[in-house]
C-alpha positions as CSV (number, residue, x, y, z in Angstrom):
1,M,-0.1,0.0,0.0
2,W,1.3,3.3,-1.2
3,P,1.7,6.3,1.9
4,N,-1.1,8.9,2.2
5,R,-3.5,6.4,0.1
6,L,-6.7,5.7,1.6
7,P,-7.5,2.0,2.3
8,R,-10.4,0.7,0.4
9,L,-13.2,-1.6,2.1
10,K,-11.6,-5.2,2.7
11,G,-13.5,-7.6,0.8
12,F,-15.0,-5.6,-1.4
13,A,-14.9,-6.1,-5.2
14,Y,-15.7,-2.1,-6.3
15,R,-17.3,-4.1,-9.3
16,G,-20.8,-4.4,-10.6
17,F,-23.6,-2.6,-10.4
18,H,-22.8,0.0,-7.1
19,R,-23.2,3.7,-6.3
20,Y,-20.2,5.5,-5.2
21,L,-19.5,8.8,-3.9
22,V,-15.7,9.5,-5.2
23,T,-13.7,12.5,-4.0
24,A,-10.5,13.3,-5.9
25,K,-8.2,15.8,-4.3
26,A,-6.0,18.3,-6.3
27,F,-1.9,17.7,-5.3
28,R,-1.0,19.5,-2.0
29,H,-4.2,21.7,-1.9
30,A,-3.5,23.5,-5.3
31,A,-6.6,25.2,-6.7
32,P,-6.3,24.1,-10.4
33,F,-9.9,24.3,-11.3
34,V,-10.3,27.7,-10.2
35,D,-9.4,28.6,-13.5
36,S,-12.6,28.1,-15.6
37,A,-10.8,27.1,-18.6
38,V,-9.4,24.0,-16.6
39,A,-12.6,23.5,-14.7
40,R,-14.7,23.3,-17.9
41,E,-12.1,20.7,-19.6
42,L,-12.2,19.0,-16.8
43,A,-16.0,18.9,-16.6
44,T,-16.5,18.0,-19.9
45,Q,-14.7,15.0,-20.0
46,I,-15.8,13.7,-16.8
47,S,-19.4,12.1,-18.2
48,P,-18.1,10.7,-21.8
49,Y,-14.9,8.9,-19.7
50,F,-16.8,7.3,-17.2
51,A,-19.7,6.4,-20.1
52,V,-17.0,4.3,-21.9
53,N,-16.1,2.3,-18.4
54,D,-19.4,1.4,-17.5
55,F,-20.4,4.2,-14.9
56,E,-23.3,6.4,-15.1
57,V,-22.4,9.8,-13.6
58,L,-25.4,10.7,-11.4
59,A,-23.9,13.9,-10.4
60,Y,-20.6,15.3,-10.5
61,C,-19.0,19.0,-9.0
62,V,-15.7,20.7,-10.1
63,M,-14.1,22.5,-6.7
64,P,-11.3,24.5,-6.9
65,D,-9.0,22.1,-5.6
66,H,-11.0,19.0,-5.6
67,V,-13.8,17.0,-7.7
68,H,-16.8,15.3,-6.3
69,L,-18.6,12.1,-8.6
70,L,-21.4,10.1,-7.8
71,L,-21.0,7.0,-9.9
72,E,-23.2,4.1,-10.7
73,G,-22.0,1.0,-12.1
74,T,-23.9,0.0,-15.3
75,S,-22.6,-3.6,-15.9
76,S,-21.1,-6.1,-14.2
77,S,-17.6,-5.3,-15.2
78,A,-18.0,-1.5,-14.1
79,D,-14.7,-1.3,-11.9
80,L,-14.3,1.8,-9.7
81,R,-10.6,1.3,-8.7
82,E,-9.4,0.9,-12.2
83,G,-12.1,3.5,-13.5
84,V,-10.9,6.4,-11.3
85,R,-7.4,5.6,-11.5
86,V,-7.4,5.7,-15.3
87,W,-9.4,8.6,-15.4
88,K,-6.9,10.7,-13.0
89,Q,-3.9,9.3,-14.9
90,R,-5.3,10.1,-18.2
91,T,-5.8,13.9,-17.2
92,G,-3.0,14.2,-15.0
93,Y,-1.1,13.3,-17.8
94,A,-2.4,16.3,-19.8
95,W,-2.4,18.8,-16.9
96,K,1.6,17.6,-16.5
97,Q,2.4,17.8,-20.3
98,R,0.8,21.2,-20.4
99,T,2.0,22.9,-16.7
100,G,4.5,20.5,-15.7
101,S,3.2,19.7,-12.0
102,Q,1.3,17.2,-10.4
103,L,-2.3,17.6,-10.4
104,W,-4.0,15.0,-8.4
105,Q,-3.1,13.7,-4.6
106,P,-2.7,10.2,-4.9
107,G,-5.5,7.7,-4.1
108,F,-9.2,9.1,-3.6
109,H,-11.8,8.9,-1.0
110,D,-15.2,6.9,-1.8
111,H,-18.1,6.0,0.0
112,I,-20.2,2.8,-1.0
113,L,-23.8,3.7,-0.9
114,R,-26.0,0.9,0.6
115,E,-29.4,0.1,-0.4
116,G,-30.9,1.7,1.9
117,D,-28.9,5.2,1.4
118,D,-31.0,7.7,-0.3
119,T,-29.0,8.9,-3.5
120,R,-31.1,12.2,-3.5
121,M,-29.4,13.3,-0.1
122,V,-26.2,12.3,-2.0
123,V,-26.9,13.9,-4.9
124,R,-27.5,17.2,-2.9
125,Y,-24.7,16.9,-1.0
126,V,-22.6,17.1,-4.4
127,L,-25.0,20.1,-5.5
128,Q,-24.5,22.0,-2.3
129,N,-20.8,22.2,-2.2
130,P,-20.1,25.4,-3.8
131,V,-22.9,26.8,-1.8
132,R,-21.6,25.6,1.6
133,A,-18.0,26.9,0.1
134,G,-19.5,30.5,-0.3
135,L,-18.6,30.3,-4.1
136,V,-22.3,30.8,-4.9
137,Q,-25.8,31.4,-3.6
138,S,-27.7,28.5,-5.7
139,A,-26.1,25.4,-6.9
140,G,-28.0,26.2,-10.1
141,D,-25.6,29.3,-10.5
142,Y,-22.5,27.1,-10.6
143,P,-21.2,26.3,-13.9
144,W,-19.1,23.1,-13.0
145,I,-21.9,20.5,-11.7
146,G,-23.7,18.1,-13.8
147,S,-24.8,14.6,-14.3
148,S,-25.1,12.2,-17.5
149,R,-28.3,11.3,-16.7
150,Y,-30.0,14.7,-15.5
151,T,-30.0,18.4,-16.2
152,V,-29.3,20.7,-13.3
153,A,-32.9,21.7,-12.7
154,E,-34.0,17.8,-12.7
155,L,-30.9,17.4,-10.0
156,E,-32.0,20.3,-8.1
157,T,-36.0,19.4,-8.0
158,H,-35.6,16.0,-7.1
159,A,-32.6,15.9,-4.8
160,G,-33.4,15.3,-1.2
161,D,-32.7,18.0,1.9
162,W,-29.1,17.4,2.5
163,S,-28.0,15.7,5.5
164,T,-24.9,13.9,6.9
165,D,-26.8,11.1,8.5
166,W,-25.7,9.0,5.7
167,K,-21.7,9.6,6.1
168,R,-22.2,8.0,9.6
169,R,-23.4,4.5,8.4
């Protein structure tokens, strides 16, 4: 195991028809996505990349220094660990070619949603990230949120009230 990498859940395959909340942080707390061109480029790559790797992007949010992805496996071969690893590798390589610096912190944080977890609350958590950070008044005003399945308006309409209860399970 690499130092500073978050451990994965023992005995869980991270493959198949599961839902995950993933957080990937920028290297050394840098804020590369404060640049709107960089944030736009990353945001436009998220859904197509994960679709090819058998994931639906239920919601995403590109913050200045990290990214939240709410992913759902769409096949039995959907592999979260490999999918996120390769996504970070590809986006990180392109970044390094342009800037000469590292984009991502090693590893990523994940939360596996269980059968009883309310996905709507997790969507609300993702959407409210820029609001809680004071970047916008309303999630709909933030340009770097989205979904491969829903419009931002649909996400806002159907997301439940944000609660941290799901994090404690």
